[in-house]
MIDRENVEX-337285 format. One line per 10 residues: number of its first residue (from 1); their letters; for each residue x, y, z negated of C-alpha. Coordinates in nm, 4 decimals. Example, Ala and Ser with C-alpha at 12.3 -4.5 7.8 and 13.67 -1.06 7.14 Angstrom:
# residues 2
1	as	1.2300/-0.4500/-0.7800  1.3670/-0.1060/-0.7140
***
This chain:
# residues 681
1	mrktsslyal	0.0000/0.0000/0.0000  0.1452/0.3326/0.1011  0.1691/0.6164/-0.1436  -0.0776/0.8237/0.0585  -0.3404/0.5532/0.0333  -0.2972/0.5498/-0.3450  -0.3537/0.9249/-0.3622  -0.6585/0.8868/-0.1417  -0.7964/0.6281/-0.3841  -0.7348/0.8645/-0.6767
11	flglfcfvsa	-0.9198/1.1477/-0.4993  -1.2053/0.9096/-0.4255  -1.2210/0.8140/-0.7920  -1.2202/1.1778/-0.9045  -1.5085/1.2452/-0.6673  -1.6988/0.9574/-0.8280  -1.6169/1.1027/-1.1707  -1.7630/1.4468/-1.1055  -2.0545/1.3409/-0.8867  -2.1915/1.0428/-1.0787
21	passyqpvqn	-2.5625/1.0902/-1.1568  -2.6998/1.0439/-1.5064  -2.7653/0.6849/-1.6034  -2.6527/0.4290/-1.8590  -2.2764/0.3667/-1.8500  -2.1494/0.0131/-1.7917  -1.7689/0.0194/-1.8174  -1.5526/-0.2165/-1.6186  -1.3503/-0.3047/-1.9280  -1.5185/-0.4651/-2.2261
31	lgesevrpea	-1.3808/-0.2815/-2.5282  -1.5151/-0.5227/-2.7857  -1.3242/-0.6574/-3.0850  -1.1902/-1.0056/-3.1510  -1.4149/-1.2544/-3.3302  -1.1295/-1.4515/-3.4835  -1.0405/-1.2050/-3.7557  -1.2329/-1.0033/-4.0147  -1.2869/-0.6596/-3.8661  -1.4651/-0.3558/-4.0056
41	svfklssiqt	-1.7307/-0.3266/-3.7389  -1.8339/0.0110/-3.8799  -1.4953/0.1479/-3.7726  -1.5388/0.2746/-3.4201  -1.2091/0.4487/-3.3651  -1.0799/0.5427/-3.0233  -0.9856/0.2328/-2.8206  -0.7306/0.4084/-2.5999  -0.4428/0.1843/-2.7120  -0.6379/-0.1391/-2.6676
51	isidanvwag	-0.7522/-0.3070/-2.3467  -1.0075/-0.5854/-2.3693  -1.0413/-0.7834/-2.0463  -1.3454/-1.0057/-1.9976  -1.3451/-1.3400/-1.8131  -1.5604/-1.1904/-1.5356  -1.2451/-1.0150/-1.4128  -1.0781/-1.3426/-1.3065  -1.3598/-1.5994/-1.2859  -1.3510/-1.7831/-0.9526
61	knlsvvdvls	-1.0676/-1.5729/-0.8066  -0.7667/-1.7995/-0.8693  -0.5768/-1.5292/-1.0583  -0.2917/-1.5988/-1.2966  -0.2466/-1.4279/-1.6335  0.0176/-1.2018/-1.4793  -0.2151/-1.1072/-1.1909  -0.4788/-0.9983/-1.4409  -0.2552/-0.8111/-1.6848  -0.0385/-0.6270/-1.4315
71	ayggiqghkq	-0.3520/-0.4596/-1.2909  -0.3553/-0.2291/-1.5947  -0.1407/0.0753/-1.6645  0.1978/0.0292/-1.8297  0.2097/-0.3492/-1.7712  0.4591/-0.4977/-1.5229  0.4313/-0.8600/-1.4078  0.7180/-1.0996/-1.3314  0.6851/-1.4336/-1.1477  0.9254/-1.7091/-1.0454
81	ggvgsfqsvs	0.7055/-1.9137/-0.8139  0.3499/-2.0328/-0.7556  0.0897/-2.1884/-0.9869  0.2394/-2.2936/-1.3221  0.5781/-2.1320/-1.2616  0.7452/-1.9199/-1.5269  0.5633/-1.5878/-1.5600  0.5933/-1.2971/-1.8028  0.4996/-0.9315/-1.8453  0.6667/-0.6255/-1.9932
91	irgaaprglk	0.4719/-0.3410/-2.1547  0.5910/0.0174/-2.1364  0.9510/-0.0823/-2.0681  0.9771/-0.3316/-2.3556  1.1255/-0.6655/-2.2466  0.8891/-0.9687/-2.2256  1.0665/-1.1539/-2.5084  0.9709/-0.8743/-2.7508  0.5950/-0.9110/-2.6975  0.3914/-1.1135/-2.9434
101	ifidgvpied	0.1593/-1.3705/-2.7856  -0.1381/-1.5233/-2.9708  -0.4182/-1.7648/-2.8937  -0.7103/-1.7271/-3.1360  -0.4836/-1.5575/-3.3876  -0.2159/-1.8295/-3.3841  0.1313/-1.7147/-3.2661  0.2744/-1.8802/-2.9546  0.6507/-1.8932/-2.9055  0.8927/-2.0546/-2.6659
111	agggsvnlgs	1.0582/-2.3498/-2.8387  1.3705/-2.3053/-2.6282  1.4246/-1.9385/-2.7113  1.3093/-1.6549/-2.4888  0.9767/-1.5162/-2.3741  0.6552/-1.7182/-2.3633  0.5648/-1.8658/-2.0249  0.2292/-1.7058/-1.9454  0.2022/-1.9295/-1.6393  0.1169/-2.2212/-1.8699
121	idlslierid	-0.2056/-2.0540/-1.9928  -0.5112/-2.1694/-1.7976  -0.7556/-1.8782/-1.7739  -1.0504/-2.1134/-1.7244  -1.0365/-2.1763/-2.1023  -1.0083/-1.8085/-2.1942  -1.3070/-1.5854/-2.2684  -1.1239/-1.2582/-2.3237  -0.7757/-1.1054/-2.3408  -0.7017/-0.8245/-2.5870
131	vykgyvpafl	-0.3885/-0.6226/-2.5110  -0.2374/-0.3899/-2.7713  -0.0020/-0.1547/-2.5886  0.2845/-0.0070/-2.7879  0.1888/-0.1552/-3.1228  0.0978/-0.4793/-3.2992  -0.2040/-0.4614/-3.5334  -0.1677/-0.5684/-3.8946  -0.4006/-0.8681/-3.8615  -0.1538/-1.0141/-3.6083
141	ggngiggaih	0.1468/-0.9614/-3.8340  0.2384/-0.6013/-3.7467  0.5713/-0.6817/-3.5778  0.6803/-0.7086/-3.2163  0.8419/-0.4648/-2.9756  0.6138/-0.3425/-2.6993  0.2838/-0.4739/-2.8284  0.0774/-0.7906/-2.8457  -0.1382/-1.0021/-2.6136  -0.4205/-1.1939/-2.7797
151	fitrkkvnag	-0.6059/-1.4668/-2.5867  -0.9560/-1.5531/-2.7108  -1.0772/-1.8977/-2.6034  -1.4301/-1.9727/-2.4877  -1.6862/-1.9757/-2.7693  -2.0464/-1.9834/-2.6530  -2.3084/-1.8458/-2.8898  -2.6097/-1.9971/-2.7175  -2.6379/-2.3662/-2.6445  -2.5287/-2.4389/-2.2920
161	gqiamsygsh	-2.2250/-2.4884/-2.0773  -2.0515/-2.4305/-1.7485  -1.8759/-2.6349/-1.4849  -1.6341/-2.4716/-1.2403  -1.4433/-2.6224/-0.9495  -1.1852/-2.4615/-0.7215  -0.9847/-2.5669/-0.4184  -0.7256/-2.3629/-0.2343  -0.4027/-2.3214/-0.0432  -0.0883/-2.5238/-0.1125
171	gfqeiafsls	-0.2791/-2.8117/-0.2712  -0.4426/-2.6034/-0.5425  -0.7323/-2.7707/-0.7208  -0.8981/-2.7045/-1.0535  -1.1970/-2.8279/-1.2496  -1.3090/-2.6877/-1.5843  -1.5984/-2.7824/-1.8091  -1.7248/-2.6046/-2.1206  -2.0117/-2.6940/-2.3512  -2.1664/-2.5481/-2.6660
181	lpiakswrla	-2.4477/-2.7086/-2.8605  -2.5710/-2.7817/-3.2141  -2.4776/-3.1327/-3.3292  -2.6453/-3.1242/-3.6718  -2.8531/-2.8883/-3.8843  -2.5564/-2.6708/-3.9812  -2.2912/-2.7838/-3.7317  -2.2123/-2.6515/-3.3861  -1.9660/-2.7738/-3.1255  -1.7921/-2.5649/-2.8596
191	salayrhadn	-1.5691/-2.7659/-2.6287  -1.3802/-2.6904/-2.3078  -1.1606/-2.9063/-2.0839  -0.9632/-2.8031/-1.7770  -0.7471/-2.9703/-1.5136  -0.5437/-2.7872/-1.2519  -0.2868/-2.8948/-0.9953  -0.0908/-2.7323/-0.7150  0.1625/-2.8719/-0.4709  0.3154/-2.5235/-0.4291
201	dyeflnrngt	0.4493/-2.6331/-0.0893  0.4283/-2.2869/0.0619  0.6507/-2.1669/0.3412  0.9355/-1.9232/0.2779  1.2358/-1.7782/0.4546  1.5417/-1.9892/0.3756  1.8509/-1.7734/0.4163  2.0762/-2.0802/0.4175  2.2921/-1.9422/0.1390  2.3926/-1.6348/0.3403
211	eynteddfaa	2.1791/-1.3524/0.2057  2.3216/-1.0828/0.4341  2.3423/-1.2870/0.7543  2.0002/-1.3131/0.9175  2.1143/-1.5149/1.2189  2.1084/-1.8495/1.0385  1.7766/-1.7917/0.8529  1.4982/-2.0413/0.9096  1.1470/-2.1150/0.7824  1.1250/-2.3903/0.5206
221	krknaqytqi	0.8720/-2.5323/0.2792  0.9080/-2.5274/-0.0962  0.9910/-2.8765/-0.2251  0.9664/-3.0341/-0.5693  0.7533/-2.7438/-0.6944  0.4372/-2.9399/-0.7837  0.2566/-2.8591/-1.1072  -0.0153/-3.0380/-1.3079  -0.1840/-2.9359/-1.6322  -0.4567/-3.0837/-1.8518
231	sgnhsfykth	-0.5721/-2.8680/-2.1424  -0.8587/-2.8432/-2.3850  -1.0009/-2.6451/-2.6722  -1.2559/-2.7985/-2.9124  -1.4174/-2.6036/-3.1975  -1.6477/-2.7216/-3.4762  -1.8431/-2.4656/-3.6800  -2.0057/-2.5444/-4.0159  -2.2481/-2.2980/-4.1753  -2.2651/-2.3539/-4.5509
241	esgalstivl	-2.5741/-2.2932/-4.7622  -2.3899/-2.0101/-4.9376  -2.3532/-1.8294/-4.6064  -1.9864/-1.9226/-4.5682  -1.8479/-2.0417/-4.2361  -1.5896/-2.3152/-4.1750  -1.4173/-2.3534/-3.8399  -1.2045/-2.6400/-3.7120  -1.0256/-2.5978/-3.3791  -0.8231/-2.8560/-3.1882
251	rhekelggnp	-0.6199/-2.7259/-2.8935  -0.4067/-2.9428/-2.6649  -0.2030/-2.9009/-2.3476  -0.0056/-3.1310/-2.1256  0.1839/-3.0035/-1.8255  0.4444/-3.1468/-1.5954  0.6029/-3.0271/-1.2781  0.9101/-3.0000/-1.0636  1.1985/-2.7579/-1.0908  1.2515/-2.6681/-0.7250
261	gkesnqteva	1.5808/-2.4853/-0.7659  1.7039/-2.2074/-0.5415  1.5887/-2.1565/-0.1846  1.8983/-2.2981/-0.0121  1.9570/-2.5699/-0.2715  1.6215/-2.7267/-0.3437  1.6129/-3.0176/-0.5850  1.4684/-3.3662/-0.5491  1.4292/-3.4997/-0.9042  1.4574/-3.2082/-1.1480
271	gfnrdlgqlf	1.1444/-3.1257/-1.3452  0.9910/-3.0731/-1.6867  0.7309/-3.2143/-1.9253  0.5572/-3.0179/-2.1993  0.3092/-3.1370/-2.4615  0.1366/-2.9234/-2.7217  -0.1098/-3.0044/-2.9982  -0.2551/-2.7542/-3.2431  -0.5012/-2.7913/-3.5303  -0.6575/-2.4883/-3.6965
281	ysyepasfwd	-0.8937/-2.4582/-3.9950  -1.0472/-2.1429/-4.1397  -1.2918/-2.0709/-4.4202  -1.4824/-1.7433/-4.4391  -1.7002/-1.7042/-4.7506  -2.0017/-1.4761/-4.7481  -1.9190/-1.1074/-4.7903  -1.9131/-0.9776/-5.1465  -1.8673/-0.6222/-5.2777  -1.8250/-0.5034/-4.9175
291	mnlalsvsgq	-1.5241/-0.7342/-4.8830  -1.4612/-0.9908/-4.6118  -1.2225/-1.2761/-4.6879  -1.0762/-1.5361/-4.4520  -0.8479/-1.8279/-4.5368  -0.6865/-2.0379/-4.2664  -0.4121/-2.2871/-4.1960  -0.2756/-2.3913/-3.8570  -0.0321/-2.6605/-3.7522  0.1390/-2.7028/-3.4166
301	ieksvshsfy	0.3621/-2.9564/-3.2459  0.5233/-2.8709/-2.9118  0.7679/-3.0801/-2.7133  0.9335/-2.9481/-2.3993  1.1878/-3.1585/-2.2080  1.3562/-3.0947/-1.8727  1.5385/-3.3513/-1.6607  1.7700/-3.3675/-1.3607  1.9985/-3.6073/-1.1734  2.3114/-3.4461/-1.0350
311	pldkigypnn	2.3732/-3.6482/-0.7157  2.0309/-3.5303/-0.5917  1.9920/-3.2074/-0.7912  2.2808/-2.9665/-0.7510  2.2159/-2.7856/-1.0775  2.4049/-2.7935/-1.4056  2.7073/-3.0041/-1.4855  2.8051/-3.2796/-1.2407  2.7369/-3.6210/-1.3918  2.6153/-3.9482/-1.2532
321	yfmeygairy	2.3231/-4.0338/-1.4770  1.9664/-3.9204/-1.5357  1.9858/-3.6309/-1.7783  1.7219/-3.5064/-2.0250  1.7451/-3.2002/-2.2473  1.4885/-3.0219/-2.4586  1.3451/-2.9684/-2.8037  1.0462/-3.0428/-3.0212  0.8995/-2.7757/-3.2475  0.6930/-2.8246/-3.5623
331	flqpkislel	0.5088/-2.5229/-3.6995  0.2809/-2.4766/-4.0027  0.1216/-2.1474/-4.1094  -0.1234/-2.0786/-4.3941  -0.2807/-1.7339/-4.3774  -0.5141/-1.5123/-4.5791  -0.6771/-1.1838/-4.4846  -0.8965/-0.9528/-4.6886  -1.0872/-0.6453/-4.5782  -1.2721/-0.3823/-4.7769
341	apdssrpwai	-1.5179/-0.2116/-4.5459  -1.6327/0.1498/-4.5906  -1.9804/0.2549/-4.6947  -2.1668/0.5829/-4.7277  -1.9797/0.6676/-5.0485  -1.6353/0.5510/-4.9346  -1.5079/0.6877/-4.6010  -1.2048/0.4616/-4.5960  -1.1204/0.0954/-4.5550  -0.8331/-0.1351/-4.6415
351	slyaagsaer	-0.7330/-0.4635/-4.4824  -0.4573/-0.6914/-4.6096  -0.2883/-0.9828/-4.4367  -0.0456/-1.2388/-4.5798  0.0992/-1.5550/-4.4275  0.3760/-1.8060/-4.4759  0.5223/-2.0368/-4.2172  0.7540/-2.3333/-4.1840  0.9225/-2.4028/-3.8503  1.1535/-2.6858/-3.7488
361	leardnnewv	1.3287/-2.7530/-3.4181  1.4922/-3.0817/-3.3211  1.6792/-3.2000/-3.0132  1.5070/-3.4220/-2.7602  1.7597/-3.5422/-2.5023  1.9769/-3.8313/-2.3903  2.2811/-3.6149/-2.3439  2.5550/-3.6853/-2.5982  2.8095/-3.5534/-2.3517  2.6979/-3.1917/-2.3795
371	saydwhlsrl	2.5682/-3.1885/-2.7383  2.7564/-3.4320/-2.9610  2.5344/-3.4027/-3.2663  2.1668/-3.4419/-3.3378  2.1033/-3.0784/-3.4250  1.8023/-2.9555/-3.6137  1.7066/-2.6036/-3.7139  1.4529/-2.4811/-3.9678  1.3020/-2.1523/-4.0750  1.0872/-2.0604/-4.3740
381	saegagnvkw	0.9185/-1.7218/-4.3659  0.6725/-1.5101/-4.5581  0.5045/-1.2009/-4.4243  0.2514/-0.9440/-4.5306  0.0810/-0.6496/-4.3650  -0.1623/-0.3803/-4.4678  -0.3855/-0.1343/-4.2879  -0.5543/0.1725/-4.4371  -0.8022/0.3925/-4.2510  -0.9555/0.7206/-4.3619
391	flgsilavei	-1.2290/0.9203/-4.1922  -1.1520/1.2871/-4.2544  -1.4869/1.4199/-4.1465  -1.7031/1.3025/-3.8607  -1.4468/1.3138/-3.5773  -1.1002/1.2835/-3.7359  -0.9427/0.9672/-3.8754  -0.5970/0.8595/-3.9852  -0.4564/0.5066/-3.9901  -0.1467/0.3725/-4.1655
401	esavkgfqdk	-0.0079/0.0242/-4.1081  0.2927/-0.1423/-4.2624  0.4361/-0.4926/-4.2462  0.7262/-0.6835/-4.3981  0.8650/-1.0269/-4.3133  1.1327/-1.2364/-4.4788  1.3179/-1.5385/-4.3377  1.5417/-1.8172/-4.4529  1.7098/-2.0036/-4.1655  1.8985/-2.3297/-4.1956
411	nsggawyspi	2.1303/-2.4774/-3.9317  2.2476/-2.8394/-3.9510  2.5895/-2.7660/-3.7943  2.8069/-2.9950/-3.5863  3.0478/-3.0175/-3.2932  2.9636/-2.9120/-2.9414  3.1328/-3.0221/-2.6211  3.1264/-2.9213/-2.2564  3.3499/-3.0027/-1.9604  3.5388/-2.6749/-2.0039
421	rndsikaktn	3.5183/-2.5949/-2.3746  3.4762/-2.7487/-2.7197  3.3308/-2.5596/-3.0136  3.1806/-2.6156/-3.3547  2.8777/-2.4724/-3.5244  2.9020/-2.4447/-3.9003  2.6167/-2.5571/-4.1208  2.4754/-2.2373/-4.2600  2.1784/-2.0835/-4.4383  2.0890/-1.7214/-4.3627
431	ahlfssarla	1.8290/-1.4896/-4.5120  1.6758/-1.1807/-4.3482  1.4202/-0.9160/-4.4414  1.2578/-0.6942/-4.1769  0.9898/-0.4258/-4.1914  0.7709/-0.2171/-3.9622  0.5310/0.0755/-4.0018  0.2915/0.2851/-3.7963  0.1014/0.6112/-3.8384  -0.1867/0.7070/-3.6073
441	fyvgkansrl	-0.4375/0.9911/-3.5834  -0.7683/0.9576/-3.3992  -1.0022/1.2281/-3.2734  -1.3545/1.1194/-3.1924  -1.5234/0.7838/-3.2249  -1.5590/0.5107/-2.9651  -1.9009/0.6374/-2.8495  -1.7838/0.9986/-2.8178  -1.7389/1.1601/-2.4773  -1.3965/1.2908/-2.5810
451	ngvaslgryy	-1.1384/1.0810/-2.7660  -0.7764/1.1350/-2.8575  -0.4976/0.9444/-3.0292  -0.1454/1.0195/-3.1492  0.0687/0.7435/-3.2967  0.4261/0.6606/-3.3892  0.5519/0.3224/-3.5041  0.8705/0.1309/-3.5755  0.8767/-0.2396/-3.4937  1.1214/-0.5280/-3.4759
461	repqlmeqyg	1.1766/-0.8629/-3.3130  1.3479/-1.1302/-3.5177  1.6133/-1.3456/-3.3430  1.4763/-1.6837/-3.2434  1.6237/-2.0009/-3.3848  1.7482/-2.1225/-3.0473  1.9145/-1.7879/-2.9776  2.1052/-1.8056/-3.3049  2.1838/-2.1745/-3.3423  2.0511/-2.3809/-3.0523
471	vyrnmmpnpd	2.2596/-2.5721/-2.7998  2.1293/-2.6299/-2.4481  2.3168/-2.7020/-2.1311  2.5291/-2.4054/-2.0263  2.4217/-2.2192/-2.3409  2.6097/-2.1157/-2.6521  2.4337/-1.9798/-2.9625  2.5184/-1.6636/-3.1544  2.4502/-1.6904/-3.5306  2.5470/-1.3238/-3.5755
481	lkeetgwmge	2.2546/-1.1835/-3.3747  2.0748/-0.8887/-3.5325  1.7075/-0.8123/-3.5051  1.5928/-0.6020/-3.2122  1.4287/-0.2773/-3.3212  1.2119/-0.0243/-3.1459  1.0240/0.3020/-3.1873  0.6972/0.3388/-2.9961  0.5065/0.6647/-2.9660  0.1934/0.7659/-2.7792
491	lggslkshse	-0.0210/1.0740/-2.7200  -0.3386/1.0127/-2.5261  -0.6948/1.1138/-2.4604  -1.0051/0.9937/-2.2792  -1.3060/1.1736/-2.1367  -1.6411/1.0386/-2.0258  -1.8588/1.2168/-1.7746  -2.1845/1.3715/-1.8918  -2.3735/1.0740/-1.7532  -2.1267/0.8369/-1.9256
501	ksklqisyfq	-2.0856/0.6494/-1.5990  -1.7225/0.7505/-1.5482  -1.4272/0.7519/-1.7830  -1.0864/0.9145/-1.7383  -0.7949/0.8251/-1.9660  -0.4420/0.9695/-1.9799  -0.1607/0.8595/-2.2133  0.1983/0.9705/-2.2576  0.4256/0.7082/-2.4153  0.7831/0.6569/-2.5261
511	thqkngvvwv	0.9590/0.3295/-2.6069  1.3009/0.3328/-2.7756  1.4797/-0.0034/-2.7999  1.7968/-0.0936/-2.9863  2.0004/-0.4153/-3.0220  1.8198/-0.5824/-2.7343  1.9364/-0.9374/-2.6675  2.1226/-0.9836/-2.3380  2.2458/-1.3204/-2.2120  2.6031/-1.2798/-2.0880
521	tnssltkpfn	2.7414/-1.5344/-1.8417  3.1083/-1.6297/-1.8357  3.2049/-1.9065/-1.5954  2.9309/-2.1711/-1.6464  2.8353/-2.0674/-2.0014  2.5876/-1.8093/-2.1281  2.5672/-1.6562/-2.4731  2.3275/-1.3981/-2.6234  2.4516/-1.0631/-2.7580  2.2857/-0.7505/-2.9001
531	lsrgltrgve	2.3849/-0.5231/-2.6105  2.0759/-0.3593/-2.4669  1.9566/-0.0160/-2.5691  1.6876/0.1563/-2.3677  1.4544/0.4522/-2.3511  1.1335/0.4496/-2.1488  0.9154/0.7565/-2.1032  0.6011/0.7532/-1.8977  0.2424/0.8496/-1.8276  -0.0528/0.6177/-1.7689
541	islesvptsf	-0.3681/0.7328/-1.5899  -0.6843/0.5228/-1.5743  -1.0188/0.5998/-1.4154  -1.3318/0.3835/-1.4257  -1.6529/0.4772/-1.2517  -1.9921/0.3261/-1.1726  -2.1442/0.6044/-0.9577  -2.4253/0.3851/-0.8213  -2.5902/0.0550/-0.9036  -2.4160/-0.1139/-0.6108
551	fktrleatfq	-2.0616/0.0248/-0.6452  -1.7960/0.0444/-0.9154  -1.4261/0.1231/-0.9077  -1.1191/0.1231/-1.1286  -0.7956/0.3111/-1.0570  -0.4691/0.2815/-1.2499  -0.1387/0.4649/-1.2130  0.1828/0.4479/-1.4147  0.4763/0.6873/-1.3828  0.7754/0.6003/-1.5968
561	kaldrsgell	1.1498/0.6386/-1.6312  1.3161/0.3419/-1.7987  1.6863/0.4075/-1.8644  1.9696/0.2065/-2.0153  2.1158/0.3908/-2.3172  2.3665/0.1243/-2.4225  2.6632/0.3598/-2.3797  2.8551/0.1153/-2.1600  3.0047/0.2992/-1.8630  2.8841/0.0431/-1.6103
571	ysekelpeep	2.5207/0.0577/-1.7259  2.4712/0.3934/-1.9012  2.1819/0.5988/-1.7606  2.1015/0.3250/-1.5087  1.7445/0.2033/-1.4684  1.6363/-0.0968/-1.6744  1.5965/-0.4166/-1.4685  1.2527/-0.5096/-1.3325  1.1013/-0.1710/-1.4253  0.9582/0.0283/-1.1306
581	sktyyaeatf	0.9223/0.4043/-1.1637  0.5723/0.4095/-1.0118  0.2877/0.1603/-0.9887  -0.0630/0.2108/-0.8503  -0.3668/-0.0134/-0.8642  -0.7106/0.0384/-0.7100  -1.0133/-0.1881/-0.6982  -1.3640/-0.1437/-0.5631  -1.6605/-0.3784/-0.6051  -1.9816/-0.3647/-0.4009
591	nlpyhiewgv	-2.3070/-0.5338/-0.5050  -2.4742/-0.6143/-0.1722  -2.8195/-0.7545/-0.0868  -2.8949/-1.1255/-0.1166  -2.6898/-1.1529/-0.4389  -2.3586/-1.0961/-0.2599  -2.0658/-0.9261/-0.4311  -1.7592/-0.8072/-0.2408  -1.4433/-0.6750/-0.3987  -1.1134/-0.5393/-0.2683
601	raeyrsrlfk	-0.7956/-0.4670/-0.4624  -0.4749/-0.2882/-0.3661  -0.1529/-0.2574/-0.5623  0.1730/-0.0754/-0.5051  0.5055/-0.1025/-0.6860  0.7982/0.1280/-0.6144  1.1497/-0.0026/-0.5665  1.3263/-0.1500/-0.8676  1.6572/-0.3101/-0.9596  1.7231/-0.6706/-1.0506
611	dranlqripp	2.0387/-0.6089/-1.2555  2.1608/-0.3676/-1.5248  2.4261/-0.2183/-1.2954  2.1553/-0.1220/-1.0394  2.3395/-0.2944/-0.7551  2.0608/-0.5352/-0.6622  1.7909/-0.3136/-0.5161  1.4430/-0.4585/-0.4605  1.2378/-0.2633/-0.2020  0.8844/-0.1304/-0.2672
621	qqlyhsflsw	0.5956/-0.3737/-0.2464  0.2332/-0.3258/-0.1428  -0.0262/-0.6013/-0.1690  -0.3948/-0.6292/-0.0827  -0.6480/-0.8825/-0.2092  -1.0179/-0.9493/-0.1624  -1.2971/-1.1727/-0.2854  -1.6519/-1.2456/-0.1734  -1.9040/-1.4151/-0.4017  -2.2619/-1.5296/-0.3468
631	aplihtkltl	-2.5156/-1.6394/-0.6055  -2.7809/-1.8404/-0.4147  -2.9398/-1.9354/-0.7483  -2.9484/-1.7548/-1.0828  -2.6923/-1.9842/-1.2463  -2.4894/-2.0780/-0.9385  -2.2053/-1.8845/-0.7778  -1.9686/-1.9449/-0.4860  -1.6544/-1.7314/-0.4560  -1.4011/-1.7024/-0.1747
641	siqnltdady	-1.0781/-1.5322/-0.2818  -0.7854/-1.4253/-0.0627  -0.4606/-1.3137/-0.2231  -0.2047/-1.1089/-0.0291  -0.4249/-1.0364/0.2719  -0.1422/-0.9072/0.4907  0.0891/-1.1998/0.4068  0.3475/-0.9495/0.2809  0.6931/-1.0847/0.2060  0.7362/-1.1245/-0.1704
651	qsiysafplp	1.0982/-1.2185/-0.1270  1.4128/-1.0100/-0.1659  1.7738/-1.0986/-0.0965  1.8359/-1.1228/-0.4726  1.5455/-1.3561/-0.5514  1.6333/-1.7182/-0.6201  1.2662/-1.8155/-0.6454  1.0537/-1.7280/-0.3388  0.6840/-1.6628/-0.4028  0.3870/-1.7707/-0.1893
661	grsyslsftq	0.2446/-1.5405/0.0761  -0.1217/-1.5304/0.1766  -0.3328/-1.7836/-0.0129  -0.7005/-1.8816/-0.0191  -0.9287/-2.0426/-0.2740  -1.2945/-2.1398/-0.2848  -1.4662/-2.1874/-0.6192  -1.8049/-2.3156/-0.7332  -1.9496/-2.2256/-1.0739  -2.2650/-2.3711/-1.2263
671	qigfnkshen	-2.4107/-2.2594/-1.5578  -2.5799/-2.5287/-1.7662  -2.8638/-2.4330/-2.0003  -3.0537/-2.6155/-2.2714  -3.3961/-2.5485/-2.4097  -3.2714/-2.5106/-2.7652  -3.0552/-2.2120/-2.8614  -2.8290/-2.2043/-3.1612  -2.6893/-1.8800/-3.2974  -2.3439/-1.8726/-3.4482
681	k	-2.2996/-1.6934/-3.7756
***
């Protein structure tokens, strides 16, 4: 998408803003609150810093998590392949590893160290995504650089269900089934299962290992990139006679796929297997003295193992046997939260959060040649957070949040070997204590035409166990890593039109990062160091409008300057990797006769750099997408989705992982209803 077309879309949106006739406003974004935590519903502060994205945004369109999130201001998406490949996002210049990821309030981390793979989250099981830009709320722990992403799984209130099936390009196929119904007088079940698969055998330009010589380039198909996932989420709700509510949730995932390698050196055998099981229980007694209490405990087991065979897979160390390497993670977290809601005589509220956790990592491999000891790592932690809100009159409010977290890490120690170097890791126990805080002022309430917010917060990211002590192939740990720290500030406002059918929002933000972890490569080894220091300043502009009953639009623009402030001569004042200076997004949806809905989307990203030295320049990118849906019956919908209409080249000369071009998918969705309805507490 050219820059001029983006400006044209903005002018079109402004016209819709000023010309919209009076009617009830139906915003594109659902700005509701999460159901999985106690929340003072009487607090209706400005929601400028929070985006809540409903499942209708992606249903039937074959979008990934990154596709959905990167369509909003300040969020940049990163992909390394097709369906199921490694995907991540950065928010306002903060690196992906600093973001906190949750599913129904339970933290999700990468067992191997690094950022969470968002490509492993199947959106067919997700009801809503809450994004907290530039801060992490207290009920989610209050720590994390850049913000938090909270996935809310499907929980139907009324008895019924849904079945959805999709088929598309490159062998894509998916089927998902969800059901909610009462199973006894005071029990309710909500269950969802999903299966998805893709061959990912898309065509790409193979440069034959000579990036700058185009004469020997040829078209090739991606090999060994297949991906399969089976996942489920099953919830049981018990309403007690006292009015209390008990919830039991079982979540499971199994995924396996190939590791296709680089474009000119595709693999034959390399791949991965990942299994996850999670059990969650919560108890919420009836409210007393205006207080809401919730007690919960969650346990998680995750095993992730990769494999390769050198004679066929030219990756890693040369050896002549089938090689496995990975880890298994055990995690247990009890948690308690308490909230005192305001009333007519008390214009303030307090919420408190406390949790403990035990984490253990163990090796899962057959490779005594690289790692000569059966390492295991453990971490005990305790954390607490508090939130206080005051209403200073009818339109002004102040909010203070603070959080503290303590750790005790234990490393088993041992000897480590590689073909070029031997080393030892001493058995050691370390203790750490980190803290964060935030102050925010709000003008106006959520239903006001004019809202404003000003906030400043300090956050941290604790070093992961595998970064400090873990041993993987080609990787050395660094037990001396410090925590990453960051300051996030924002000044923003929003304005609704008189008819409340259009909403304009503008935010200025700053993100200061210090002690960012950078993986430094020397020969065939990599090791993490606290080297990165960055400053990102920017402006986000968002416009939503529903000028007529048959048309709605959403426009997003981000202008930012993300600079390296590490002080190193080679990198100082250079742009941070993977951070474009400008991004635009525009979408328009038309409700046509005969229950037909047509939508078009356009996105533009300015040039960016792949490396810290700004030598690897990635050119600008413009993409167009469209979908067409038809509802022949009230509860039936067919959707045709086309991604990358112009078949634009995703690839650059510095990309080791080519992405698919134009792709199609056709989906069928059928709602299932029952005569009996059961309301959840």
